[in-house]
C-alpha positions in Angstrom: 36.3 29.3 7.3 38.6 29.1 4.3 36.9 26.0 3.2 33.5 27.5 3.4 34.5 30.6 1.4 36.0 28.4 -1.4 32.9 26.2 -1.6 30.7 29.4 -1.7 33.0 30.9 -4.4 32.7 27.7 -6.3 28.9 27.8 -6.2 28.7 31.5 -7.1 30.8 30.7 -10.2 28.3 28.0 -11.3 25.3 29.8 -10.1 23.5 29.4 -13.4 24.2 25.7 -13.5 23.3 25.4 -9.8 19.8 26.9 -10.5 19.3 25.0 -13.7 20.4 21.7 -12.3 18.5 22.4 -9.0 15.2 22.8 -10.7 15.7 19.9 -13.1 16.7 17.6 -10.4 13.8 18.9 -8.2 11.4 17.9 -10.9 13.1 14.5 -11.3 12.7 13.9 -7.4 9.1 15.0 -7.6 8.6 12.2 -10.2 10.6 9.9 -7.9 8.2 10.6 -5.0 5.2 10.2 -7.1 6.4 7.0 -8.6 7.1 5.8 -5.0 3.5 6.6 -4.0 2.0 4.8 -7.1 4.4 1.9 -6.6 3.2 1.4 -2.9 -0.5 1.6 -4.1 0.0 -0.9 -7.0 2.3 -3.3 -4.9 -0.2 -3.5 -2.3 -3.1 -4.1 -4.5 -1.0 -6.7 -6.3 -0.5 -8.6 -3.0 -4.1 -8.5 -2.3 -4.9 -9.9 -5.8 -2.3 -12.7 -5.3 -3.9 -13.7 -2.1 -7.1 -14.1 -3.8 -5.8 -15.9 -6.8 -3.5 -18.2 -4.8 -6.6 -19.3 -2.7 -8.8 -19.8 -5.8 -11.3 -17.1 -4.5 -14.6 -16.8 -6.5 -17.0 -13.8 -5.8 -20.8 -14.2 -5.5 -22.6 -11.5 -7.5 -26.3 -11.4 -6.7 -28.7 -11.0 -9.5 -32.2 -10.0 -8.5 -34.9 -12.1 -10.4 -38.0 -10.9 -8.7 -38.8 -8.3 -11.4 -38.4 -11.0 -14.1 -41.0 -13.5 -12.3 -44.6 -13.7 -13.3 -47.4 -13.9 -10.8 -47.7 -17.7 -11.5 -43.9 -18.1 -10.9 -44.2 -16.3 -7.4 -47.1 -18.7 -6.5 -45.1 -21.8 -7.5 -41.8 -20.7 -6.1 -41.0 -22.2 -2.8 -39.5 -19.9 -0.3 -39.2 -21.8 3.1 -37.2 -19.1 4.6 -38.8 -15.8 4.2 -38.7 -13.9 7.5 -35.7 -12.0 8.7 -34.9 -14.3 11.6 -35.3 -17.4 9.2 -32.8 -15.8 6.6 -30.4 -15.1 9.5 -30.5 -18.8 10.7 -30.1 -20.0 7.0 -27.1 -17.8 6.7 -25.6 -19.1 10.0 -26.1 -22.7 8.9 -24.7 -21.9 5.5 -21.5 -20.6 7.1 -21.2 -23.6 9.6 -21.6 -26.1 6.8 -19.1 -24.5 4.4 -15.9 -23.0 5.9 -14.7 -21.8 2.5 -17.6 -19.2 2.5 -16.7 -15.6 3.7 -18.1 -12.1 3.7 -17.0 -8.5 4.2 -19.2 -5.8 5.9 -18.5 -2.1 6.5 -20.3 -0.6 9.3 -20.5 2.7 11.0 -17.8 3.4 13.6 -18.4 3.0 17.4 -16.6 4.5 20.5 -14.9 7.2 18.5 -13.8 5.0 15.6 -14.6 6.3 12.0 -15.8 3.0 10.9 -15.9 -0.8 11.6 -14.9 -3.4 9.2 -16.0 -7.0 9.8 -14.4 -10.0 8.0 -16.4 -13.2 8.4 -15.6 -16.8 7.6 -13.0 -17.6 5.0 -12.4 -13.9 4.4 -10.4 -13.7 7.7 -7.7 -15.7 6.0 -7.4 -13.4 3.1 -6.3 -10.1 4.5 -2.8 -8.8 5.5 -3.8 -9.5 9.1 -2.1 -12.7 10.5 -5.2 -14.5 11.6 -4.2 -17.8 13.5 -4.9 -20.8 11.3 -7.6 -23.0 12.7 -8.7 -20.5 15.2 -12.5 -20.3 15.8 -12.5 -17.4 18.1 -13.2 -13.9 16.8 -10.4 -11.1 17.1 -10.8 -7.3 17.4 -8.1 -4.9 16.0 -7.7 -1.3 15.3 -5.7 0.7 12.7 -2.1 1.8 13.5 -3.1 5.2 14.2 -5.2 4.0 17.2 -2.5 1.8 18.7 -3.2 3.5 22.0 -6.3 1.4 22.3 -4.4 -1.8 22.2 -5.3 -4.0 25.3 -9.0 -2.7 25.5 -11.7 -5.3 25.5 -14.6 -5.7 23.0 -17.4 -8.3 23.4 -18.3 -10.3 20.3 -20.9 -12.9 20.8 -19.9 -15.0 23.8 -16.2 -14.0 23.5 -14.4 -11.1 25.4 -11.8 -10.1 22.9 -8.7 -8.0 23.6 -8.0 -5.4 21.1 -4.8 -5.7 19.1 -3.3 -3.6 16.2 -3.4 -4.5 12.4 -0.2 -4.3 10.5 0.8 -1.1 8.7 0.2 -2.7 5.3 -3.4 -3.6 6.1 -5.7 -2.9 3.2 -9.3 -3.7 2.3 -9.7 -5.7 -0.9 -12.7 -7.2 -2.9 -12.5 -7.7 -6.6 -15.1 -4.8 -7.1 -13.5 -2.5 -4.4 -10.1 -1.7 -3.1 -8.9 0.6 -0.3 -5.0 1.0 0.0 -3.3 0.9 3.3 -2.3 4.7 3.1 -6.0 5.8 2.5 -7.5 8.3 5.1 -10.6 6.2 4.8 -8.8 3.4 7.0 -7.9 6.0 9.8 -9.6 5.3 13.1 -10.9 2.1 11.9 -12.0 -0.9 14.0 -11.5 -4.4 12.6 -13.4 -7.5 13.6 -12.2 -10.9 12.3 -14.9 -13.5 13.0 -14.7 -17.1 11.7 -18.3 -17.6 12.8 -21.2 -15.8 11.1 -23.3 -16.1 14.3 -20.6 -14.2 16.3 -20.5 -11.5 13.7 -24.3 -11.1 13.7 -24.3 -10.8 17.5 -22.2 -7.8 17.7 -23.6 -6.1 20.7 -22.6 -2.6 19.7 -24.5 -3.0 16.3 -28.1 -4.0 17.1 -29.1 -3.2 13.6 -26.8 -5.6 11.8 -28.8 -7.7 9.5 -28.2 -10.7 7.3 -28.8 -8.6 4.2 -25.4 -6.7 4.8 -23.4 -9.9 4.4 -24.8 -10.8 0.9 -23.3 -8.1 -1.2 -19.7 -9.3 -0.7 -20.1 -13.1 -0.3 -16.9 -15.1 -1.6 -16.1 -18.7 -1.9 -12.4 -19.9 -1.4 -11.8 -23.0 -3.5 -15.5 -23.4 -4.2 -16.9 -27.0 -4.5 -20.0 -28.1 -6.3 -21.8 -28.5 -3.1 -20.9 -25.1 -1.7 -21.8 -23.4 -5.0 -25.1 -25.2 -5.1 -26.0 -24.4 -1.5 -25.2 -20.7 -2.0 -27.4 -20.5 -5.0 -30.2 -22.3 -3.3 -30.1 -20.0 -0.3 -30.1 -16.9 -2.4 -32.9 -18.1 -4.6 -35.1 -19.2 -1.7 -34.5 -16.1 0.5 -34.0 -13.4 -2.1 -35.5 -14.6 -5.4 -32.0 -13.9 -6.7 -29.6 -15.8 -9.0 -25.9 -16.2 -7.8 -23.4 -15.5 -10.4 -20.2 -17.2 -9.1 -17.1 -15.9 -11.0 -13.4 -16.6 -10.1 -11.2 -13.6 -9.2 -8.8 -14.7 -12.0 -11.5 -14.5 -14.6 -13.0 -11.4 -13.5 -9.5 -9.6 -13.5 -8.8 -11.1 -16.8 -11.9 -9.2 -18.3 -10.9 -6.0 -16.3 -7.8 -4.9 -18.2 -7.0 -2.1 -15.8 -7.0 -4.3 -12.7 -5.5 -7.5 -14.2 -2.6 -9.2 -12.6 -0.5 -8.9 -15.6 -1.2 -5.1 -15.8 -0.2 -4.7 -12.2 3.2 -6.6 -12.8 3.8 -4.3 -15.8 3.3 -1.3 -13.5 5.5 -2.7 -11.0 8.4 -3.4 -13.5 7.9 0.2 -14.9 8.2 1.9 -11.5 11.2 -0.1 -10.7 13.0 0.7 -13.9 12.0 4.4 -13.7 13.4 4.7 -10.2 16.6 3.1 -11.3 17.0 5.4 -14.3 16.1 8.6 -12.3 18.7 7.7 -9.5 21.3 6.6 -12.1 20.8 10.0 -14.0 21.2 12.0 -10.7 24.4 10.2 -9.8 25.9 10.6 -13.3 25.1 14.3 -13.5 26.5 15.0 -10.1 29.8 12.9 -11.1 30.1 15.0 -14.5 29.6 18.4 -12.6 32.3 17.4 -10.1 34.7 15.9 -12.5 34.9 19.3 -14.5 36.5 21.0 -11.6 39.3 18.4 -11.2 41.9 20.7 -12.9 41.1 23.6 -10.5 41.5 21.2 -7.5 44.8 20.0 -9.0 46.1 23.6 -8.9 45.3 24.0 -5.3 46.7 20.6 -4.5 50.0 21.7 -6.0 50.0 24.7 -3.8 49.6 22.8 -0.7 46.0 21.8 -0.2 45.8 18.4 1.4 43.7 15.6 -0.1 41.4 15.7 3.0 40.8 19.3 2.3 40.1 18.7 -1.4 37.8 15.9 -0.5 35.8 18.2 2.0 35.6 20.9 -0.6 34.1 18.5 -3.3 31.8 17.0 -0.8 30.5 20.4 0.4 30.2 21.5 -3.3 28.1 18.6 -4.2 25.8 19.3 -1.2 25.6 22.8 -2.2 24.5 21.9 -5.6 21.7 19.9 -4.2 20.2 22.6 -1.9 17.4 23.4 -4.3 16.5 19.7 -5.0 16.5 19.1 -1.2 14.2 21.9 -0.5 11.9 20.9 -3.4 11.7 17.3 -2.0 10.9 18.6 1.5 8.0 20.8 0.1 6.7 17.7 -1.9 6.7 15.5 1.0 5.0 18.2 3.1 2.3 18.8 0.5 1.7 15.0 0.3 1.5 14.6 4.2 4.7 12.4 4.0 7.0 14.6 6.1 7.4 12.1 8.8 10.7 11.9 10.8 11.5 8.6 9.2 11.0 9.9 5.6 13.0 13.0 6.3 15.8 10.9 7.7 15.7 8.9 4.6 15.9 11.9 2.4 18.9 13.5 4.1 20.6 10.1 4.4 20.1 9.3 0.7 21.3 12.9 -0.3 24.4 12.8 1.8 25.2 9.2 1.0 24.9 9.6 -2.7 27.0 12.8 -2.4 29.7 10.9 -0.5 29.7 8.1 -3.0 30.2 10.3 -6.0 32.8 12.4 -4.2 34.8 9.3 -3.2 34.8 8.1 -6.8 36.0 11.5 -8.1 38.5 11.8 -5.4 40.0 8.4 -6.2 40.2 9.4 -10.0 41.8 12.8 -9.0 44.5 11.0 -6.8 45.1 8.4 -9.6 45.7 11.0 -12.2 47.8 13.4 -10.0 50.0 10.4 -9.0 50.7 9.8 -12.6 51.9 13.2 -13.1 48.9 14.2 -15.4 48.1 17.9 -14.7 45.3 18.3 -17.1 42.0 16.6 -17.9 
């Protein structure tokens, strides 16, 4: 009880500084949390961009030409594939001929899922999901919040798939659109990874899946002249459309806000900001505690043990951080981040940093006292 009373008395003496320091530190920690959230978003998007650029992915942007064609052009234009079934078979043949062709389709959810995301062809190799190299069989997976559905079966084409779970860093990336892993839009999501376009088109749960859905997000990984020509021919014959094929790197270079260089600058800024904030917190704590060394020296002269002095300093530092700790818990709660793991990390960081600073000051105190220096 003597120790607690002395710590409380120390805090009451510094009540003004406790409140002032508490609110300043709470604001700094708020910035720290927000920087952490932004860092996760930018880092995950940067990883997705790297997967695309390393695989030399080009996106196919469809430009409709029908409105620009004259009546004479329409009569002379050959369109051997015009029906829906003909387009579907043409797309299936195109995917079978070129294994570097891929597509991404977002569909309504089934069986209680919020949505279904279908990756086709080369797109199955461009996600955070570890799709087996060389595998031709489709795979069904669910978002981590639906991990209880692991082991269920889903029929895709002629395959009976056992449902697995995607990794926690699973995102959805296309150069024109990005959904981060922590997004609420990826909760209760079913993922289908199908190397075969034919299997993807034969999803029994989606009788209305059409070939047109695969056109908007076509991509080519390491495009060749032959695959580029075939894609353009298919789109022209079936949709009277022109295919503008642009590499991801070139597209991002023209989009400053999404460029790889900009993302790398963001990452460097977040890392440096985190180090500066954390260093400032440790330095302020050290200076606050160091000012009280003369008082601790007096108590040590009158019989207080070094262990007692250390405990008093440690509890004093923890008391100084009550307001910042409460602010941090409030911020985490408001941002829906108050998970047991995050709370454990906050308490561990607070107690660990307080212990580190207290140990440094204690060593300085013992060194000065052993030299006979009674004043700082």
